[in-house]
KEKE-3310 file (N, C-alpha, C; in steps of 0.2 Angstrom, whole numbers, plus 5000, padded with zeros to 4 digits):
npx = (4976:4969:4973:4964:4957:4969:4972:4962:4965:4973:4976:4974:4960:4955:4956:4959:4959:4962:4958:4960:4953:4946:4951:4959:4975:4990:4992:4980:4976:4986:4982:4969:4971:4977:4971:4957:4965:4968:4955:4952:4960:4964:4956:4953:4943:4942:4942:4936:4940:4934:4928:4912:4902:4915:4926:4936:4928:4918:4926:4930:4919:4915:4925:4924:4925:4920:4917:4918:4911:4917:4911:4915:4919:4926:4935:4939:4954:4967:4974:4984:4974:4962:4963:4965:4952:4942:4946:4940:4927:4932:4937:4928:4923:4934:4933:4924:4930:4934:4936:4947:4956:4969:4974:4981:4990:4993:4998:5005:4999:4986:4989:4993:4980:4973:4982:4986:4971:4971:4980:4976:4966:4970:4975:4984:4997:5002:5012:5013:5026:5026:5032:5044:5051:5055:5062:5055:5057:5043:5039:5044:5041:5027:5029:5034:5025:5020:5018:5025:5034:5030:5041:5040:5052:5069:5073:5064:5065:5077:5076:5069:5079:5078:5070:5072:5080:5074:5060:5057:5051:5055:5045:5037:5026:5009:5005:4992:4988:4973:4970:4960:4959:4973:4972:4980:4973:4960:4962:4967:4955:4948:4958:4954:4941:4942:4949:4958:4969:4969:4978:4992:5008:5007:5009:5014:5008:5006:4999:4994:4996:5005:5020:5033:5029:5030:5023:5025:5039:5038:5027:5035:5044:5038:5035:5047:5049:5041:5044:5053:5047:5033:5023:5018:5007:5000:4997:4988:4985:4978:4975:4970:4984:4996:4998:4981:4971:4969:4980:4990:4985:4986:5000:5003:4996:5005:5017:5013:5008:4994:4986:4989:4989:4981:4971:4966:4962:4958:4958:4953:4955:4971:4981:4975:4977:4991:4994:4988:4997:5010:5024:5027:5032:5040:5044:5045:5054:5062:5054:5046:5042:5034:5023:5016:5029:5030:5018:5019:5031:5024:5014:5021:5024:5035:5045:5053:5061:5065:5081:5082:5081:5066:5062:5073:5077:5067:5071:5085:5080:5070:5072:5065:5063:5070:5083:5085:5096:5097:5095:5094:5086:5073:5077:5086:5079:5070:5078:5082:5069:5066:5076:5071:5057:5062:5068:5059:5055:5068:5067:5056:5050:5050:5038:5040:5049:5040:5031:5038:5040:5026:5026:5032:5027:5015:4999:4996:5008:5014:5003:5007:5017:5013:5004:5013:5021:5009:5004:5018:5011:5002:5003:5000:4986:4980:4983:4974:4962:4958:4959:4947:4937:4938:4935:4923:4918)
npy = (4833:4847:4864:4872:4862:4859:4870:4870:4862:4870:4881:4892:4901:4913:4931:4947:4963:4978:4996:5014:5029:5035:5034:5027:5019:5013:5002:4998:4993:4982:4975:4971:4963:4953:4948:4943:4931:4924:4919:4913:4905:4897:4897:4905:4916:4932:4948:4967:4978:4993:5010:5013:5018:5020:5024:5014:5002:5001:4996:4986:4977:4977:4967:4956:4955:4953:4966:4974:4984:4999:5007:5022:5039:5042:5052:5055:5063:5052:5051:5050:5051:5050:5036:5030:5037:5028:5014:5002:5003:4997:4986:4980:4977:4970:4958:4950:4947:4934:4919:4911:4920:4930:4945:4959:4969:4984:5000:5010:5020:5014:5006:5011:5013:5000:4992:4988:4986:4973:4964:4965:4959:4945:4941:4936:4945:4953:4964:4974:4982:4997:5007:5022:5026:5038:5030:5032:5031:5029:5022:5011:5005:5002:4992:4984:4976:4968:4950:4946:4953:4957:4965:4975:4976:4976:4990:4994:4983:4986:4998:4995:4989:4986:4976:4960:4949:4936:4939:4947:4948:4946:4951:4954:4966:4961:4962:4962:4961:4966:4959:4964:4978:4981:4983:4993:5000:5001:5008:5019:5026:5028:5037:5046:5050:5056:5068:5069:5071:5062:5062:5066:5063:5053:5057:5053:5056:5048:5046:5050:5065:5069:5076:5069:5063:5069:5077:5092:5094:5085:5094:5104:5096:5093:5107:5108:5097:5101:5111:5107:5096:5098:5089:5083:5078:5082:5071:5069:5058:5054:5060:5074:5078:5081:5093:5100:5096:5107:5117:5110:5114:5126:5128:5124:5133:5143:5139:5140:5131:5125:5122:5111:5099:5088:5085:5073:5066:5051:5035:5019:5001:5004:5001:5003:5018:5018:5011:5019:5029:5035:5035:5035:5048:5046:5055:5053:5052:5041:5029:5015:5004:5004:4999:5005:5009:4992:4988:4997:4991:4977:4981:4985:5002:5013:5021:5033:5035:5041:5037:5028:5020:5009:5011:5009:4997:4989:4992:4987:4975:4972:4981:4989:5004:5020:5027:5042:5053:5056:5068:5075:5087:5098:5098:5088:5077:5080:5077:5063:5060:5064:5057:5042:5045:5045:5032:5022:5009:5000:5003:4999:4983:4967:4954:4944:4945:4954:4943:4938:4945:4949:4935:4935:4943:4939:4935:4924:4918:4929:4926:4914:4915:4922:4915:4905:4913:4916:4903:4900:4908:4898:4890:4902:4904:4893:4893:4906:4901:4890:4895:4904:4895:4888:4899:4899:4888)
npz = (4998:5000:5001:5009:5018:5022:5032:5038:5050:5057:5071:5068:5064:5060:5055:5060:5054:5059:5056:5056:5054:5038:5023:5011:5005:4999:5007:5013:5001:4999:5011:5007:4996:5002:5010:5003:4998:5008:5012:5000:4996:5007:5016:5027:5038:5036:5042:5042:5053:5056:5055:5049:5035:5026:5014:5015:5024:5014:5002:5009:5009:4995:4991:4997:5010:5028:5039:5054:5064:5071:5079:5079:5074:5059:5059:5068:5082:5084:5095:5112:5125:5120:5114:5128:5132:5127:5128:5136:5127:5115:5120:5124:5111:5104:5114:5108:5093:5084:5090:5088:5082:5075:5075:5064:5060:5051:5051:5059:5068:5070:5077:5089:5094:5095:5098:5112:5114:5110:5114:5128:5125:5126:5114:5099:5091:5076:5067:5053:5046:5036:5033:5035:5047:5061:5072:5088:5105:5109:5098:5098:5107:5104:5094:5098:5105:5097:5093:5081:5070:5052:5037:5024:5013:5013:5018:5027:5035:5041:5047:5059:5067:5080:5083:5083:5072:5076:5075:5066:5049:5032:5018:5003:4997:4991:4974:4963:4947:4937:4923:4914:4918:4915:4898:4887:4879:4884:4896:4891:4885:4898:4905:4896:4899:4911:4908:4897:4883:4868:4858:4863:4873:4886:4903:4920:4939:4950:4966:4984:4990:4998:5007:5006:4993:4984:4973:4970:4965:4955:4946:4943:4935:4925:4917:4913:4904:4896:4888:4879:4874:4867:4864:4873:4889:4904:4918:4935:4945:4961:4978:4992:5004:5012:5003:4994:4980:4975:4981:4972:4959:4959:4961:4948:4940:4942:4936:4923:4918:4918:4909:4904:4912:4918:4933:4940:4950:4962:4960:4958:4951:4952:4943:4930:4930:4929:4917:4906:4906:4895:4901:4918:4932:4948:4961:4974:4988:5002:5001:5006:5001:4986:4977:4966:4956:4955:4949:4937:4930:4930:4921:4908:4908:4906:4919:4927:4943:4960:4967:4978:4995:4995:4981:4975:4978:4971:4956:4958:4959:4947:4938:4924:4922:4926:4936:4945:4954:4972:4975:4965:4954:4947:4933:4932:4933:4924:4911:4912:4908:4896:4890:4892:4887:4873:4870:4873:4873:4876:4890:4897:4903:4895:4889:4897:4906:4912:4916:4927:4938:4941:4946:4957:4965:4968:4974:4979:4982:4993:5002:5004:5012:5021:5028:5036:5045:5051:5057:5065:5076:5081:5094:5103:5101:5102:5115:5120:5115:5123:5136:5134:5131:5147:5153:5150:5154)
capx = (4973:4967:4977:4957:4958:4975:4970:4956:4969:4978:4973:4973:4955:4951:4961:4954:4964:4960:4960:4957:4952:4943:4953:4961:4980:4993:4992:4975:4977:4989:4980:4963:4974:4978:4963:4954:4969:4968:4948:4950:4965:4968:4950:4952:4936:4944:4937:4942:4940:4936:4922:4907:4901:4918:4929:4939:4923:4915:4930:4931:4914:4917:4931:4919:4926:4916:4916:4917:4911:4921:4907:4919:4918:4933:4937:4941:4959:4968:4981:4984:4970:4955:4963:4962:4944:4938:4947:4935:4923:4937:4939:4923:4924:4940:4933:4920:4933:4933:4939:4954:4959:4976:4976:4984:4990:4997:5001:5007:4992:4981:4992:4991:4974:4970:4985:4985:4966:4971:4983:4973:4960:4973:4973:4989:4996:5006:5012:5014:5028:5025:5035:5053:5049:5061:5060:5059:5054:5034:5037:5049:5039:5021:5030:5036:5016:5018:5022:5027:5032:5033:5043:5040:5056:5075:5075:5059:5068:5082:5071:5065:5085:5079:5068:5077:5078:5069:5053:5054:5052:5053:5040:5036:5020:5006:5001:4988:4986:4969:4973:4956:4960:4979:4973:4980:4969:4954:4966:4967:4949:4945:4962:4951:4935:4945:4951:4967:4968:4969:4984:4997:5010:5003:5015:5010:5011:4999:5001:4991:4998:5011:5028:5038:5027:5034:5021:5027:5041:5034:5024:5041:5049:5032:5037:5055:5048:5035:5049:5057:5043:5025:5021:5016:5001:5002:4992:4989:4979:4980:4970:4973:4985:4999:4995:4975:4972:4967:4984:4993:4982:4989:5006:5002:4996:5012:5022:5012:5006:4989:4980:4992:4988:4975:4971:4961:4958:4959:4955:4954:4962:4977:4985:4973:4981:4997:4992:4986:5004:5017:5028:5027:5038:5040:5049:5045:5059:5060:5048:5046:5041:5033:5019:5016:5033:5030:5012:5020:5034:5020:5009:5025:5024:5043:5045:5057:5059:5070:5086:5080:5075:5062:5063:5081:5077:5064:5073:5090:5078:5067:5072:5058:5064:5077:5084:5091:5099:5087:5097:5092:5081:5068:5079:5088:5073:5067:5083:5082:5063:5067:5079:5066:5053:5064:5068:5054:5056:5073:5067:5050:5051:5047:5031:5043:5051:5035:5027:5042:5037:5021:5024:5038:5024:5008:4994:4998:5017:5012:4999:5008:5023:5009:5003:5020:5018:5003:5007:5021:5006:4998:5002:4997:4980:4979:4981:4969:4955:4958:4958:4941:4934:4940:4931:4913:4915)
capy = (4835:4854:4872:4874:4858:4859:4876:4868:4859:4873:4885:4901:4900:4920:4936:4952:4969:4984:5002:5019:5034:5032:5035:5023:5020:5007:4998:4996:4988:4976:4973:4966:4958:4946:4944:4939:4925:4920:4918:4910:4898:4895:4895:4909:4921:4938:4953:4973:4982:5000:5015:5013:5020:5025:5021:5007:4998:5000:4992:4979:4973:4973:4963:4951:4953:4956:4972:4974:4993:5004:5013:5027:5043:5040:5061:5057:5060:5045:5053:5044:5053:5047:5031:5031:5036:5024:5008:5000:5000:4995:4979:4973:4974:4964:4950:4948:4944:4925:4915:4906:4923:4934:4953:4962:4977:4988:5005:5013:5026:5009:4999:5013:5014:4993:4986:4986:4982:4966:4960:4966:4954:4941:4941:4937:4952:4954:4970:4973:4987:4998:5015:5021:5031:5038:5026:5036:5027:5027:5019:5006:5000:5002:4988:4979:4974:4962:4944:4944:4958:4958:4970:4974:4979:4978:4996:4993:4978:4991:5005:4992:4985:4985:4969:4954:4945:4931:4941:4951:4943:4952:4947:4959:4965:4956:4967:4957:4967:4964:4960:4969:4986:4986:4984:5001:5004:5002:5012:5026:5028:5030:5043:5052:5054:5060:5075:5069:5072:5056:5063:5068:5056:5056:5056:5055:5055:5042:5045:5055:5073:5072:5080:5067:5060:5077:5080:5096:5092:5084:5098:5108:5093:5094:5112:5109:5094:5105:5115:5100:5090:5100:5083:5080:5080:5077:5069:5067:5053:5054:5064:5077:5074:5087:5097:5099:5097:5116:5120:5109:5117:5133:5128:5123:5139:5148:5136:5141:5123:5122:5119:5104:5097:5085:5083:5067:5064:5045:5030:5010:5001:5009:4999:5005:5024:5017:5009:5023:5032:5033:5038:5036:5051:5044:5058:5051:5050:5037:5025:5010:5000:5006:4997:5010:5004:4987:4990:4999:4986:4973:4984:4990:5006:5014:5023:5039:5035:5042:5032:5029:5017:5004:5012:5006:4989:4986:4992:4981:4967:4969:4985:4991:5011:5022:5030:5048:5052:5056:5075:5077:5094:5098:5098:5081:5072:5079:5075:5057:5057:5064:5051:5037:5045:5044:5024:5017:4999:5000:5003:4993:4976:4963:4949:4937:4948:4956:4938:4935:4952:4945:4929:4938:4947:4937:4935:4918:4921:4932:4921:4906:4918:4924:4909:4904:4916:4914:4895:4901:4910:4893:4890:4908:4905:4886:4896:4909:4898:4887:4900:4907:4888:4885:4904:4897:4879)
capz = (5004:5000:5005:5013:5022:5028:5036:5045:5054:5059:5075:5065:5057:5058:5056:5059:5051:5060:5052:5060:5048:5033:5017:5008:5002:4997:5014:5010:4995:4999:5014:5004:4992:5006:5015:4997:4997:5013:5012:4994:4994:5013:5021:5034:5038:5036:5044:5044:5059:5055:5055:5045:5029:5025:5010:5017:5023:5006:4998:5013:5008:4989:4992:5001:5019:5033:5043:5061:5064:5079:5083:5081:5069:5056:5057:5078:5082:5087:5101:5118:5129:5115:5113:5134:5133:5121:5130:5138:5123:5111:5123:5123:5103:5103:5115:5102:5089:5082:5096:5085:5077:5074:5076:5062:5064:5046:5052:5068:5071:5072:5082:5094:5096:5094:5097:5117:5116:5107:5120:5132:5126:5124:5104:5095:5087:5069:5064:5047:5044:5030:5032:5037:5054:5063:5079:5094:5109:5111:5092:5097:5113:5098:5089:5105:5110:5090:5092:5074:5064:5043:5034:5016:5012:5018:5020:5032:5041:5043:5050:5064:5070:5089:5083:5083:5067:5075:5077:5059:5041:5026:5014:4997:4997:4986:4968:4959:4941:4935:4915:4910:4919:4911:4893:4886:4875:4890:4901:4888:4885:4905:4904:4889:4900:4915:4903:4895:4877:4865:4854:4865:4874:4892:4906:4925:4944:4954:4973:4987:4990:5006:5005:5005:4988:4979:4967:4968:4961:4946:4942:4941:4930:4919:4915:4910:4900:4891:4884:4874:4871:4868:4861:4881:4893:4910:4922:4942:4950:4968:4981:4996:5009:5014:5001:4993:4974:4976:4982:4966:4953:4960:4958:4940:4936:4943:4933:4917:4913:4920:4903:4902:4917:4920:4939:4937:4955:4967:4954:4958:4951:4952:4937:4926:4929:4924:4910:4903:4905:4890:4907:4926:4936:4953:4962:4980:4993:5008:4998:5010:4994:4980:4972:4957:4952:4953:4944:4931:4928:4927:4914:4904:4906:4909:4925:4931:4949:4965:4967:4987:4998:4992:4975:4972:4980:4966:4954:4956:4956:4941:4932:4920:4922:4927:4944:4946:4964:4976:4976:4958:4953:4941:4927:4930:4932:4914:4906:4909:4907:4888:4886:4893:4882:4866:4868:4880:4873:4878:4897:4898:4902:4889:4892:4900:4912:4917:4920:4932:4942:4943:4950:4962:4969:4967:4981:4982:4984:4999:5009:5006:5015:5028:5033:5039:5051:5056:5060:5071:5082:5084:5102:5108:5098:5107:5123:5121:5115:5129:5140:5133:5133:5153:5158:5149:5159)
cpx = (4975:4970:4971:4959:4964:4974:4966:4959:4974:4974:4970:4968:4952:4957:4957:4961:4961:4960:4956:4956:4947:4946:4958:4970:4983:4993:4987:4973:4979:4985:4973:4966:4975:4974:4960:4957:4968:4961:4950:4954:4966:4960:4949:4945:4943:4942:4941:4936:4940:4930:4919:4905:4909:4921:4935:4933:4918:4918:4932:4925:4913:4921:4930:4921:4922:4921:4915:4916:4914:4916:4909:4919:4926:4937:4942:4952:4960:4974:4978:4976:4963:4956:4961:4954:4940:4941:4943:4929:4928:4936:4935:4920:4927:4936:4928:4923:4931:4936:4948:4957:4966:4973:4982:4983:4994:4998:5001:5002:4987:4983:4992:4985:4970:4977:4985:4979:4967:4975:4980:4968:4964:4974:4983:4991:5002:5005:5015:5018:5031:5029:5044:5052:5055:5058:5062:5055:5047:5034:5038:5043:5029:5024:5032:5029:5016:5023:5026:5029:5033:5034:5043:5045:5065:5075:5069:5062:5073:5080:5070:5072:5085:5074:5071:5075:5075:5062:5052:5056:5051:5050:5036:5028:5016:5004:4999:4986:4979:4970:4966:4957:4968:4978:4974:4975:4961:4955:4965:4961:4947:4951:4956:4943:4936:4948:4955:4964:4971:4975:4989:5001:5006:5008:5012:5013:5004:5003:4997:4997:5003:5018:5032:5036:5031:5031:5024:5032:5042:5031:5032:5044:5043:5034:5043:5054:5043:5040:5053:5051:5034:5021:5014:5010:5004:4994:4992:4983:4982:4974:4973:4977:4990:4995:4987:4977:4972:4976:4989:4992:4985:4995:5008:5002:5002:5015:5019:5010:5001:4986:4984:4992:4981:4974:4963:4957:4960:4954:4957:4951:4966:4983:4983:4974:4986:4995:4991:4990:5009:5024:5028:5033:5034:5043:5050:5051:5058:5054:5048:5046:5040:5029:5017:5023:5033:5024:5013:5026:5029:5017:5013:5024:5031:5041:5052:5057:5066:5075:5086:5076:5071:5063:5069:5081:5073:5067:5080:5088:5075:5068:5066:5057:5071:5076:5087:5091:5094:5090:5094:5085:5077:5070:5083:5082:5069:5072:5083:5075:5060:5071:5074:5061:5056:5064:5065:5057:5062:5071:5062:5051:5049:5041:5034:5046:5046:5029:5031:5040:5033:5021:5028:5032:5016:5004:4996:5003:5014:5010:5002:5016:5019:5007:5007:5020:5015:5003:5012:5017:5003:4996:4999:4992:4978:4976:4975:4961:4956:4958:4950:4937:4933:4935:4923:4912:4913)
cpy = (4844:4858:4871:4870:4856:4864:4873:4863:4862:4878:4890:4899:4907:4927:4943:4959:4976:4991:5007:5025:5031:5032:5029:5024:5014:5001:4993:4991:4982:4970:4967:4962:4952:4943:4939:4933:4922:4916:4912:4904:4897:4896:4899:4913:4927:4943:4960:4977:4990:5003:5011:5015:5025:5021:5015:5002:4997:4995:4986:4974:4970:4968:4956:4949:4956:4962:4972:4984:4994:5006:5021:5032:5042:5047:5059:5058:5056:5047:5049:5047:5049:5040:5029:5032:5031:5015:5003:4998:4995:4989:4976:4973:4969:4959:4947:4945:4936:4923:4912:4911:4926:4940:4955:4967:4979:4995:5006:5016:5020:5004:5005:5013:5007:4990:4984:4985:4973:4962:4962:4960:4947:4936:4940:4940:4950:4963:4970:4982:4991:5005:5015:5029:5034:5035:5028:5031:5025:5022:5011:4999:5000:4994:4982:4974:4969:4957:4943:4951:4957:4965:4969:4978:4979:4985:4998:4990:4982:4995:5003:4989:4984:4977:4966:4952:4937:4932:4943:4946:4947:4948:4954:4958:4963:4964:4962:4965:4962:4963:4964:4976:4985:4984:4992:5005:5006:5009:5019:5029:5029:5036:5049:5055:5057:5066:5075:5067:5064:5057:5066:5062:5059:5054:5058:5055:5052:5041:5051:5060:5075:5073:5077:5061:5066:5078:5088:5098:5089:5086:5102:5103:5095:5101:5111:5105:5097:5110:5113:5098:5094:5096:5080:5083:5078:5077:5066:5064:5053:5062:5069:5074:5083:5095:5096:5098:5104:5120:5118:5113:5123:5134:5127:5130:5144:5146:5138:5136:5121:5119:5113:5100:5093:5082:5077:5063:5055:5040:5023:5006:5004:5007:5003:5012:5022:5015:5012:5028:5029:5032:5040:5039:5048:5049:5057:5049:5045:5033:5019:5003:5001:5005:4999:5008:4999:4986:4991:4993:4980:4976:4985:4997:5009:5020:5028:5040:5038:5035:5033:5023:5010:5005:5009:4999:4985:4988:4989:4976:4966:4974:4989:5001:5012:5026:5035:5048:5056:5063:5080:5082:5093:5094:5090:5077:5073:5077:5066:5056:5058:5058:5045:5038:5044:5036:5021:5009:4997:4999:4998:4986:4973:4957:4943:4939:4950:4952:4937:4941:4951:4940:4931:4940:4946:4938:4929:4916:4921:4928:4917:4910:4920:4920:4905:4907:4916:4907:4895:4903:4903:4892:4895:4906:4898:4891:4899:4906:4894:4892:4903:4900:4887:4891:4901:4891:4885)
cpz = (5002:5004:5012:5019:5024:5033:5039:5051:5058:5065:5075:5062:5056:5060:5055:5059:5053:5057:5056:5053:5042:5025:5016:5005:4999:5001:5014:5007:4994:5004:5013:5001:4996:5009:5009:4998:5002:5012:5007:4995:5003:5018:5026:5033:5041:5036:5045:5049:5057:5056:5050:5041:5029:5018:5012:5020:5018:5002:5002:5011:5001:4987:4995:5009:5023:5037:5051:5063:5070:5080:5084:5075:5065:5056:5067:5077:5085:5092:5108:5122:5124:5116:5119:5135:5131:5124:5131:5133:5119:5115:5123:5116:5103:5106:5112:5096:5087:5087:5095:5080:5079:5073:5071:5058:5053:5046:5059:5072:5073:5077:5088:5097:5097:5098:5105:5118:5114:5111:5124:5134:5123:5115:5103:5091:5081:5067:5058:5046:5038:5029:5036:5041:5055:5072:5084:5099:5111:5102:5093:5102:5108:5095:5094:5106:5103:5095:5088:5071:5055:5042:5025:5013:5016:5022:5026:5039:5044:5048:5057:5067:5076:5089:5082:5078:5068:5075:5071:5054:5039:5022:5010:4997:4991:4982:4963:4953:4939:4926:4913:4913:4916:4906:4892:4884:4880:4894:4898:4887:4892:4905:4902:4894:4907:4913:4899:4889:4873:4860:4856:4870:4883:4897:4914:4931:4947:4962:4976:4987:4997:5002:5003:4997:4981:4974:4966:4964:4953:4943:4940:4934:4924:4915:4913:4904:4893:4885:4878:4870:4871:4864:4868:4884:4900:4913:4929:4945:4958:4972:4988:5002:5012:5010:4998:4983:4972:4976:4974:4959:4952:4957:4950:4937:4938:4938:4926:4915:4913:4915:4900:4905:4919:4926:4940:4944:4957:4963:4959:4953:4950:4945:4930:4924:4926:4919:4905:4901:4898:4897:4914:4928:4943:4957:4971:4984:5001:5008:5002:5006:4989:4976:4967:4954:4949:4949:4938:4926:4923:4919:4909:4904:4911:4915:4925:4939:4954:4966:4975:4990:4995:4983:4972:4973:4972:4959:4952:4957:4950:4934:4931:4920:4925:4932:4942:4953:4965:4979:4972:4959:4948:4934:4925:4930:4922:4911:4908:4909:4901:4886:4887:4887:4873:4864:4874:4879:4876:4888:4898:4898:4898:4893:4897:4907:4917:4921:4927:4939:4944:4948:4955:4967:4970:4972:4983:4985:4991:5004:5010:5014:5022:5032:5036:5045:5054:5061:5066:5077:5084:5092:5106:5107:5102:5113:5123:5121:5121:5133:5141:5135:5141:5156:5155:5153:5166)
residu = (MET:THR:SER:ILE:THR:ARG:SER:ARG:GLN:ARG:SER:VAL:ARG:ALA:VAL:VAL:PHE:PRO:PHE:VAL:GLY:GLY:ASP:MET:GLY:GLY:SER:HIS:VAL:SER:THR:PHE:THR:LEU:ALA:ARG:THR:LEU:GLN:GLU:LYS:HIS:GLY:LEU:ARG:CYS:CYS:VAL:LEU:CYS:SER:ALA:GLU:THR:LEU:ILE:ALA:ARG:HIS:ALA:ILE:GLU:SER:GLY:LEU:CYS:VAL:ILE:PRO:THR:GLY:GLU:ASP:PRO:THR:SER:ARG:HIS:HIS:PRO:MET:TYR:ASP:ALA:SER:ARG:LEU:PHE:ALA:ARG:LEU:LYS:ILE:ALA:LYS:ALA:PHE:PRO:MET:ASP:SER:VAL:VAL:HIS:PHE:ASN:ASP:LEU:ARG:THR:MET:GLN:SER:TRP:GLY:PRO:VAL:ALA:ARG:LEU:ALA:GLY:LYS:PRO:VAL:VAL:TYR:HIS:HIS:ARG:SER:LEU:ASN:ARG:MET:ASN:LEU:PRO:LYS:ARG:ILE:LEU:ILE:GLY:LEU:ALA:HIS:GLU:VAL:ILE:CYS:ILE:SER:ALA:SER:CYS:GLN:GLY:ASN:ILE:SER:SER:VAL:GLY:THR:ALA:LYS:SER:THR:LEU:VAL:LEU:ASN:PRO:VAL:TYR:ILE:ASP:PRO:ARG:SER:ALA:GLN:ARG:ALA:ASP:ALA:ARG:ARG:PHE:ALA:ALA:GLU:GLN:GLY:CYS:PRO:THR:ASP:ARG:LEU:LEU:VAL:GLY:PHE:VAL:GLY:ASN:PHE:TRP:PHE:TRP:LYS:ARG:PRO:ASP:LEU:PHE:LEU:GLN:THR:CYS:SER:ARG:LEU:LEU:GLN:VAL:ARG:SER:ASP:CYS:HIS:PHE:VAL:VAL:PHE:GLY:ARG:SER:GLY:ASP:TRP:THR:GLU:HIS:ASP:LEU:ILE:ARG:MET:ALA:GLN:ASP:LEU:GLU:ILE:ALA:GLU:ARG:VAL:THR:PHE:ALA:GLY:PHE:HIS:LEU:PRO:GLY:GLU:ARG:ASN:ILE:ALA:ALA:LEU:ASP:LEU:LEU:ILE:ALA:PRO:SER:VAL:ARG:GLU:PRO:PHE:GLY:ARG:THR:LEU:VAL:GLU:ALA:ALA:ILE:VAL:GLY:THR:PRO:TYR:VAL:ALA:THR:ASP:ASP:ALA:GLY:TYR:ARG:GLU:ILE:TRP:ASN:THR:TRP:ARG:GLY:GLY:ARG:LEU:VAL:PRO:VAL:THR:ALA:ASN:ALA:ASP:GLU:PHE:ALA:GLN:VAL:ALA:LEU:ASP:THR:LEU:ARG:VAL:PRO:ASP:SER:VAL:ALA:LEU:GLY:ARG:ASP:GLU:ARG:ASP:ARG:VAL:ALA:LYS:ASP:VAL:SER:ALA:SER:THR:HIS:ALA:LEU:GLN:ILE:MET:LYS:ILE:TYR:ASP:ARG:LEU:CYS:PRO:LEU:VAL:ARG:GLU:THR:VAL:GLY:ASP:SER:GLN:GLU:ALA:ARG:ILE)
# end
């Protein structure tokens, strides 16, 4: 009996993944990886609920997922008053979700907008906790709407200690590496197309420009590195967040390194960006999981990262790079980066170790764990389907 045949005997046959806004990040990539695997290996129908004509909608369609348009502007502010004004329109959309579906949320902003709607529509709710928030009462109430909570790391699970262990499960994010995108020669050609030189070591930052990602510390570290290694060039893959690209360009100019930094913008797949690098520098703090480190470990790019939260968990589990204290300044980051550039092969993982990481975070492993969680919701799905059938009668 195939996995698809078994899935047809289950009550959960569809999953709806809601998102607000229009830009993409790591949570979207992980969600689409899961959704594709659920469709291909388990026969579930997966839909993405989002604003039309957005990057999210486009990538959902490219991933073979159906899109349910919200009819809302992706730039709308999702504050409680706005959400209240949209309640009845959203409830009408939610009532049309597949009858035997689970609604799977991936961030609290979307949970605020659509969580109460999903519950009012009688749908089982799964919340995927991907952040390290300060858990105030409103956030605890939102998470309490979920029937099951998935945590992407031990740090995230500790962040929601108010949720009972019977209700929360630790499941690592899926990380799929396309072998074609991870070829170093092709990745270096791609980097050259973005303006990077071909005759220097490439040291890179991969992430959007949020304060906690600390792209400013990356640029300061680059300035220190150049004082010792004139053969380095630096590349920033990402897009605006708390800072804009223009803000970071101005920082690079102030540090007098602007001519040695390429701002390449946001590009998928992420592993291609990382495979182009000789060294990844990841100065984030309070990183819930840190898929860029996992991608680096799998493609064989050594990294230097902050010894904090999810990054520490990744290093403890698989290695593949070096950590610096969370209090480290640019000089300390630069020193560890220099040491790593001198002996990169002693830091990067070998082929067997890389294969082990890839297996541990494979989409199939992840999907099997998620299916177990969906299976626990089968009684709720059957109840919902039964109520709907009774209403039609």
